[in-house]
N, C-alpha and C positions, 0 to 999 in steps of 0.2 A: 504494500500500499505505499503510496506517496502522493505528496501534494496536500494543501491544508485543507480544501473541500471533502476529500477522500477520507481523512484522520476524522475531520468534524462530522461526516455522515456516519462513520463506525461508531464513535462514542456515542452519537444520538440513538444510533441503534441499539446499543448495550442497555440503555437504561438505566445511567447510573445516575440520575438526577438525586434521589434520596439516600445514595450511599454516605457512610460516615468514615471518616478517616481520624484516628486518634493517635496524637503522638505525645499527649500531654502525661497520660497515665503508665502505659506500657512502651513508649516509643522513646525515641532520642534523635535529635539532630546535632551532627558534628560538620563542622567546616575548617578546612586547613587551606594555607596558601599553596599555590604551586607556581608553576613556571609562566613568566611573562605575565604577571599582576592577575592570573587566573585563580580561580578558588574552586575547590573541590569539596563537593558538600554529600555527606551519607545521612538519608533518614531512615529511620525504622520506626514502625508504628503498627498500629492495628486497622485494617480495614473489614467494614461490614458493610455487606450489599444489601440492597433494598428487600424487606420483608424476609431476611436470612435471621435465624436463630442464633447460629454460631458466626463468629469473626475470624479473621486471619491474618497473622503476622506478615508483614512484608520489609523489604528492604528496597530502596531506590537511592542510585548515586547520580550526580549531577556534575558536569564541569562547566564551570560558569568563566567565559573568557570572553574578552574585549573584541568586538569584532573589528577588523582591519578597516582604517578610514573612517569610522564612524565615533570611536570612542566609547560605543554601548556595548553592555554586555548581552 
């Protein structure tokens, strides 16, 4: 899947509107500086789907980097 519209369509199709993400009780966010003024972020938390009785733990990592020529992350 590529492109903004395809991604948006897939997210809408998954019906995640009433999902819950909890990083305050069983989660954690950690950030470390990286090369060229970028930041590496790791998020651990708990995801609960709409109408679900149980939740799932998750881990997601991001690398926030300045875009060349824009100065924006």
